[in-house]
C-alpha positions in Angstrom: 33.2 0.0 -20.6 31.1 -2.5 -19.0 31.1 -5.8 -21.2 28.0 -7.2 -23.3 27.9 -10.5 -20.4 27.7 -7.3 -17.8 24.2 -5.6 -19.7 22.8 -8.8 -19.7 23.1 -9.3 -16.7 21.7 -6.0 -15.0 19.7 -6.3 -17.1 18.5 -9.4 -16.1 18.3 -8.1 -12.5 16.4 -4.9 -12.9 13.9 -7.5 -14.6 13.6 -9.2 -11.5 13.2 -6.5 -9.8 10.7 -5.1 -11.3 8.6 -8.0 -11.1 8.7 -7.8 -7.1 7.8 -4.2 -7.4 5.1 -4.9 -9.1 3.9 -7.7 -7.0 4.4 -5.3 -4.1 2.0 -3.0 -5.7 -0.8 -5.4 -6.8 -0.8 -6.6 -3.0 -0.2 -3.0 -1.7 -3.4 -1.8 -3.7 -5.5 -5.1 -2.6 -4.8 -4.2 1.3 -5.6 -0.5 0.5 -9.3 -1.1 -0.2 -9.6 -3.6 2.8 -7.7 -0.8 5.4 -8.6 2.6 3.8 -13.3 1.0 4.1 -12.3 0.4 8.1 -11.1 3.7 8.4 -13.3 5.3 6.9 -16.1 2.7 8.9 -14.5 3.7 12.1 -15.0 7.7 12.0 -18.5 8.4 12.3 -18.1 6.1 15.7 -14.8 8.0 16.7 -16.8 11.5 16.4 -20.2 10.6 18.0 -17.7 9.5 20.6 -16.1 12.6 20.7 -19.6 14.1 20.3 -20.4 12.7 23.3 -17.7 13.7 25.6 -18.0 16.5 24.0 -22.0 16.8 25.9 -20.1 15.2 29.3 -17.7 17.4 29.8 -19.5 20.6 29.3 -22.5 19.2 31.8 -19.4 18.7 34.0 -17.1 21.5 33.6 -15.6 22.3 36.7 -17.1 20.2 39.0 -14.4 18.4 42.0 -15.5 15.2 41.1 -14.4 15.1 37.4 -12.1 12.3 36.6 -8.4 12.8 36.5 -8.1 12.1 32.1 -10.2 14.3 32.1 -9.1 17.5 33.5 -5.4 16.2 33.9 -2.9 16.7 36.5 -2.7 20.1 37.1 0.9 20.6 35.7 1.9 21.0 32.7 6.1 19.3 33.2 6.5 15.6 31.5 4.8 15.0 28.3 4.3 11.1 26.7 4.4 11.4 23.1 3.1 8.3 21.3 4.4 8.2 18.0 2.5 5.9 15.5 4.3 4.7 12.0 5.1 0.8 10.1 6.6 -1.6 11.6 8.2 -1.7 7.4 9.8 0.4 5.0 8.9 0.7 0.9 6.6 2.8 1.5 8.4 6.2 0.4 7.9 9.3 2.7 5.8 7.1 4.8 7.4 6.6 8.3 9.9 9.6 7.5 7.3 12.7 7.6 5.4 11.1 11.2 9.1 11.2 12.4 9.4 14.7 11.5 6.5 15.8 12.9 7.8 14.0 16.3 11.1 15.6 15.9 9.4 19.2 15.8 7.1 18.3 18.9 9.8 17.3 20.7 11.8 19.8 20.0 9.0 22.7 21.4 8.3 20.8 24.1 12.5 20.4 24.6 12.5 23.9 24.2 9.9 25.0 26.7 11.9 22.6 29.7 9.4 20.1 29.9 10.0 15.9 30.1 9.1 13.8 27.1 9.3 10.6 27.2 8.5 9.0 23.7 6.6 5.9 23.4 7.0 4.2 18.9 3.9 2.1 18.3 5.8 0.9 15.5 9.3 -0.1 14.8 10.0 2.2 12.3 9.3 4.8 14.7 11.4 3.5 16.6 14.3 3.5 14.8 14.0 7.5 13.3 14.4 8.4 16.4 16.7 6.7 19.0 19.5 8.1 16.9 18.7 11.4 18.8 16.4 10.9 21.6 17.4 7.4 22.3 17.4 7.9 26.6 13.9 9.3 25.8 12.2 6.3 24.1 10.6 4.4 27.2 9.6 1.6 24.9 9.1 0.1 21.5 5.9 -2.1 20.2 5.8 -4.2 17.4 2.6 -4.0 15.7 2.9 -7.4 13.7 3.0 -9.6 17.0 -0.5 -8.0 17.3 -3.3 -10.2 17.2 -5.1 -7.1 15.2 -6.3 -2.9 15.4 -8.0 -2.9 18.2 -6.2 -5.7 20.2 -3.5 -3.8 20.4 -5.4 -0.2 20.7 -6.9 -2.0 24.3 -3.4 -2.5 25.2 -1.2 1.2 24.3 -4.8 2.8 26.1 -4.3 0.0 28.9 -0.6 1.0 29.4 -1.1 4.6 29.0 -3.9 4.9 31.8 -1.7 2.8 33.9 1.6 4.8 33.3 -0.9 8.0 34.5 -1.9 6.3 38.0 1.6 6.4 38.4 2.6 9.7 37.7 4.8 9.1 34.8 3.1 11.6 32.6 1.0 14.4 33.5 0.1 14.9 29.6 0.5 12.9 26.7 -0.1 13.6 22.9 -0.7 11.1 19.6 2.0 11.2 16.6 -0.5 9.6 13.7 -1.0 10.4 10.4 -4.0 11.1 8.3 -5.1 9.1 5.2 -6.3 11.6 3.2 -6.3 10.0 -0.1 -4.0 7.2 -1.7 -0.9 9.2 -2.9 -1.9 11.4 0.1 -1.5 10.8 4.3 -0.8 14.6 6.5 1.1 13.9 10.1 -0.8 15.1 12.7 -0.7 15.2 16.3 -3.2 15.0 18.6 -4.1 15.0 22.7 -4.8 11.7 24.4 -4.5 12.9 28.1 -6.2 15.1 29.6 -8.8 14.2 27.7 -10.6 17.5 27.7 -8.2 19.6 25.6 -9.0 16.5 23.2 -13.1 16.7 23.0 -11.9 21.1 22.5 -9.4 20.6 19.9 -11.4 17.8 17.7 -15.2 16.7 18.6 -17.8 19.3 17.2 -19.9 20.2 19.9 -23.6 19.8 19.9 -26.3 22.2 19.6 -28.5 21.1 22.5 -30.7 23.9 21.1 -31.5 25.0 25.6 -32.1 21.5 26.1 -30.9 20.0 29.7 -30.4 16.5 29.8 -30.0 14.4 33.0 -27.8 10.8 33.1 -28.9 8.4 35.4 -25.7 7.3 36.5 -24.1 10.9 37.2 -22.2 12.4 34.5 -18.8 10.8 36.7 -19.8 7.3 37.1 -20.5 7.8 32.7 -17.1 9.2 32.0 -15.7 7.0 34.5 -17.1 4.0 32.4 -16.1 6.5 28.8 -13.2 7.6 29.4 -10.9 4.9 28.2 -13.1 3.1 26.1 -12.8 7.7 24.4 -9.1 6.6 24.2 -8.4 3.4 23.2 -11.8 4.7 19.9 -9.1 7.7 19.6 -6.2 5.3 19.7 -8.0 2.6 17.2 -9.0 5.4 14.3 -5.0 6.5 14.1 -4.1 2.8 13.6 -7.1 2.3 10.9 -6.0 5.9 9.6 -1.9 4.6 10.1 -3.1 1.1 7.7 -4.2 3.0 4.8 -1.6 5.8 5.0 1.1 3.0 4.4 -0.9 1.0 1.8 -1.2 4.0 -0.3 2.5 5.1 -0.2 3.1 1.7 -0.6 1.1 1.4 -3.8 2.3 4.8 -5.0 6.0 3.9 -4.3 5.9 0.2 -6.0 4.4 2.2 -9.0 7.4 4.7 -8.8 9.5 2.3 -8.4 8.1 0.2 -11.5 8.0 2.6 -13.7 11.6 3.7 -12.9 12.8 0.2 -13.4 11.0 0.4 -16.5 13.1 3.2 -17.9 16.3 1.8 -16.7 15.4 -1.6 -18.2 14.8 0.5 -21.5 18.5 3.0 -21.1 20.0 -0.7 -20.9 19.1 -2.7 -23.6 20.0 1.1 -25.7 23.5 0.7 -24.3 23.3 -3.1 -24.7 22.4 -2.9 -28.7 24.6 -0.4 -28.7 27.1 -2.0 -27.3 27.0 -5.0 -29.4 26.8 -3.5 -33.3 30.5 -1.8 -32.2 32.1 -5.1 -31.0 30.4 -6.7 -34.7 31.6 -3.4 -36.4 35.1 -4.2 -35.0 35.2 -7.5 -35.1 33.7 -7.5 -39.4 36.9 -4.3 -39.2 38.7 -7.2 -38.3 38.3 -9.9 -40.8 37.8 -6.6 -43.6 41.5 -6.1 -43.3 42.8 -9.7 -42.1 41.3 -10.1 -45.8 43.2 -7.9 -47.1 46.2 -8.6 -46.1 46.1 -12.0 -46.9 
């Protein structure tokens, strides 16, 4: 049985942990509000961008001058998987769920005989995947080192386009988390390249009601400008959704940890009081026995 001093030390230690988890919960709650507002504000822009791209993509269907970013290389042998996670833990199953989704997708692609390359944006993604797919990871980008999500999205998009231009992959997928609510984040996979496939997956094509649009300059020139921006926009939206999901998961995890610490303190106090009472009873018994012996 633990001594009273050991129990007091353990109670003090759990109380210190409880203070830390409570503080982390409050910090996550404050950051969550800003992150959620940013994610929700980015959604209309991303949806309108996708709708414009869907319209342009439909008009360029079958055109020999369509950009390669739009239609792809014509092959599907090498896939690049971009995995967006957080740099830090203590956010429940947030990173684990994204990593599990990535492992399932990678295993499915390898089962089809495809070559898979992995780019991890966020340290936790690299830590989770390197145990099984260390040879397939071509890079790990730390989110904390970026000045902003917009800068990180632009840098990542530029890197993907450079790799695609060099023929390092035929298609690219983005695996991240969709922010549903404070207590719910859903892992998802999105196609980035070819963009036409991504647009077909996620964009609601506008009903033109028989109208015919003429573009100045032509569709090909507009797509050459908009396609890089579209890819950056998809990555930025995913980063913002991830940030909101991470803070929501962290707030929920720290709230559970604070509650569990409180429950543990209550149990330890009960053990401490019982042990203390037993010790007092033993001392009284010894004193009475000694008095009777005299």
